C-alpha positions in Angstrom: -49.7 -43.9 94.9 -48.5 -47.5 95.1 -51.0 -50.1 96.3 -51.4 -50.6 100.0 -53.8 -52.0 102.6 -53.1 -50.1 105.8 -54.8 -48.9 108.9 -58.4 -47.7 108.2 -59.4 -44.6 110.1 -62.5 -42.5 110.3 -61.0 -39.0 110.0 -62.0 -36.9 107.0 -59.2 -34.3 107.0 -56.2 -35.2 104.8 -52.7 -34.4 105.9 -50.6 -32.4 103.5 -47.2 -33.0 102.1 -45.9 -30.3 104.4 -47.3 -32.3 107.3 -45.5 -35.4 106.1 -42.2 -33.5 105.8 -42.4 -31.9 109.2 -43.8 -34.9 111.2 -42.2 -36.3 114.3 -41.8 -40.0 113.4 -41.8 -42.7 116.1 -39.9 -46.0 115.5 -42.4 -48.8 115.1 -40.7 -51.8 113.5 -37.9 -52.9 111.2 -37.9 -55.2 108.2 -34.9 -56.8 106.6 -34.8 -57.9 102.9 -32.1 -60.3 101.5 -31.1 -57.8 98.8 -32.4 -54.4 100.1 -31.2 -54.8 103.7 -32.8 -53.1 106.7 -35.9 -51.0 106.3 -37.0 -49.1 109.5 -40.7 -48.4 109.8 -41.9 -45.3 111.6 -45.3 -44.0 112.5 -46.9 -40.6 113.1 -50.5 -39.4 113.5 -51.4 -36.4 111.4 -54.9 -34.9 111.5 -56.2 -38.1 113.1 -54.7 -40.3 110.3 -52.2 -43.0 110.9 -49.2 -42.3 108.7 -46.1 -44.4 108.0 -42.5 -43.9 106.9 -40.2 -46.6 105.5 -36.6 -46.0 104.5 -33.8 -47.9 102.9 -30.4 -47.3 101.4 -29.5 -48.6 97.9 -26.7 -48.2 95.3 -29.4 -47.5 92.7 -29.3 -43.9 91.5 -32.1 -41.6 92.6 -32.8 -40.6 89.0 -33.4 -44.3 88.1 -35.9 -44.7 91.0 -37.6 -41.5 90.2 -38.2 -42.4 86.5 -39.8 -45.6 87.7 -42.3 -44.1 90.1 -43.4 -41.2 87.9 -45.0 -43.6 85.4 -47.8 -45.3 87.5 -48.4 -47.7 84.6 -45.1 -49.4 85.3 -46.3 -50.5 88.7 -48.3 -53.2 87.0 -45.0 -54.8 86.1 -42.7 -54.3 89.1 -45.0 -54.0 92.1 -45.9 -57.2 94.0 -49.3 -55.7 94.7 -51.9 -56.6 92.1 -52.2 -53.3 90.2 -54.5 -54.6 87.5 -55.2 -51.2 85.7 -53.3 -48.0 85.5 -53.6 -45.0 83.2 -52.0 -41.6 82.8 -54.8 -39.0 82.4 -52.7 -35.9 82.0 -49.1 -34.8 82.2 -46.9 -31.6 82.3 -43.2 -31.3 82.7 -43.4 -31.8 86.5 -46.9 -33.3 87.1 -48.7 -36.5 86.3 -52.4 -37.2 86.8 -53.3 -40.8 86.8 -55.5 -43.6 88.2 -54.6 -47.1 89.4 -56.8 -50.1 90.4 -55.8 -52.6 93.0 -57.2 -56.1 92.7 -57.7 -57.5 96.2 -57.8 -61.4 96.4 -61.3 -62.6 97.0 -60.4 -64.7 100.0 -59.7 -61.5 102.0 -63.3 -60.5 101.8 -62.1 -57.0 101.1 -63.3 -55.0 98.0 -60.9 -53.8 95.3 -59.5 -50.3 95.8 -58.8 -47.6 93.2 -57.5 -44.0 93.3 -57.3 -41.0 91.0 -54.3 -39.0 92.0 -52.2 -35.9 91.1 -48.5 -36.5 91.3 -45.8 -33.8 91.4 -42.1 -34.3 90.5 -39.5 -32.7 92.6 -35.9 -32.1 91.5 -33.7 -30.0 93.7 -30.0 -30.0 94.7 -30.9 -31.7 97.9 -33.2 -34.5 96.6 -35.4 -36.0 94.0 -39.0 -36.6 94.9 -42.5 -37.8 93.8 -45.4 -36.4 95.8 -49.0 -37.6 95.2 -52.4 -36.8 96.6 -56.0 -37.8 95.9 -58.0 -36.1 93.2 -61.5 -35.6 94.7 -64.0 -37.6 92.6 -61.5 -37.7 89.8 -60.7 -34.0 89.7 -60.9 -32.7 86.2 -61.3 -36.3 84.8 -65.0 -36.8 85.6 -65.7 -38.9 82.5 -62.9 -41.3 83.3 -63.8 -41.4 86.9 -67.5 -42.3 86.2 -66.4 -44.9 83.6 -64.1 -46.5 86.2 -66.9 -46.6 88.8 -69.3 -48.1 86.3 -66.8 -50.8 85.3 -66.0 -51.6 89.0 -69.1 -50.8 90.9 -68.0 -52.7 94.1 -64.5 -51.1 94.2 -63.8 -48.7 97.0 -62.1 -45.3 96.7 -60.0 -44.5 99.8 -61.3 -41.3 101.4 -57.7 -40.2 102.2 -54.6 -40.8 100.1 -51.4 -38.7 100.3 -47.8 -39.8 100.1 -44.3 -39.2 98.9 -41.1 -40.9 97.7 -37.8 -39.0 98.2 -34.4 -40.0 97.0 -31.4 -38.3 98.6 -27.7 -39.0 97.8 -25.5 -40.1 100.7 -22.0 -41.6 101.2 -23.7 -45.0 101.5 -25.7 -44.6 98.4 -29.3 -43.3 97.7 -31.5 -42.9 100.8 -35.0 -43.9 99.8 -37.8 -42.6 102.1 -41.5 -43.6 101.5 -44.2 -41.8 103.4 -47.9 -42.3 103.2 -51.1 -41.4 105.0 -54.3 -43.2 103.9 -57.7 -44.2 105.0 -58.7 -47.2 102.9 -62.4 -46.8 103.5 -64.5 -49.3 105.5 -63.0 -51.1 108.4 -60.5 -53.9 108.9 -59.8 -55.8 112.1 -56.9 -54.4 114.1 -54.6 -57.4 113.7 -55.2 -57.6 110.0 -54.4 -53.8 109.7 -51.2 -54.1 111.6 -50.1 -57.2 109.7 -50.8 -55.5 106.4 -49.0 -52.3 107.3 -45.9 -54.2 108.4 -45.8 -56.1 105.1 -47.0 -53.9 102.3 -45.0 -50.8 103.1 -41.6 -52.5 103.1 -42.7 -54.5 100.1 -43.4 -51.4 98.2 -39.9 -50.1 98.9 -38.1 -53.3 98.2 -40.1 -53.8 95.0 -39.0 -50.4 93.7 -35.4 -50.9 94.6 -35.3 -54.4 93.0 -36.7 -52.9 89.8 -34.1 -50.2 89.9 -31.3 -52.8 90.3 -32.8 -54.7 87.4 -32.8 -51.7 85.1 -29.3 -50.6 86.0 -27.8 -54.0 85.7 -29.5 -54.6 82.4 
């Protein structure tokens, strides 16, 4: 998961990756970046959770982008969000278990967030993908989970966190689609939530693409 502050909700059920893939997305907004270009923002409500989709097209190869996102530690270098800690807890040929800690500026009066997640790598003829979901109370990594909570006693673990990045080749380049459903825990005023959603999601996409461009251009 990349760091986000988005709409807080009070639902407890978590949407699945299948829900994300089959959702009916409604246009919500559009951002434009000097380098990345237009990034449409769509919204859907799944199991009572507000979910979002941002897309963009880039000349960066999908494999380059995938290699960036499957190492959550790298987000500390390329993400504009303040990922202050990140660690890989376990890895197989197509999965990565990890945690990340988001430092939230004190002036926001919002506590830091952290998440322990299970990520799955997708490689098919149609697309490349990275699909992540929350590990409940650290999953199999109880010792690391408890140590993190002890180190950051005021940090909040989002009750719901599921999302995906997909990279599909097209005539125009690589179509990047980022989808996420999250309940950040606690509450935020509506205007703050909406502003954060419109900024952090496109920022996550543009940050990734800019890092891909940097790597491919050397």
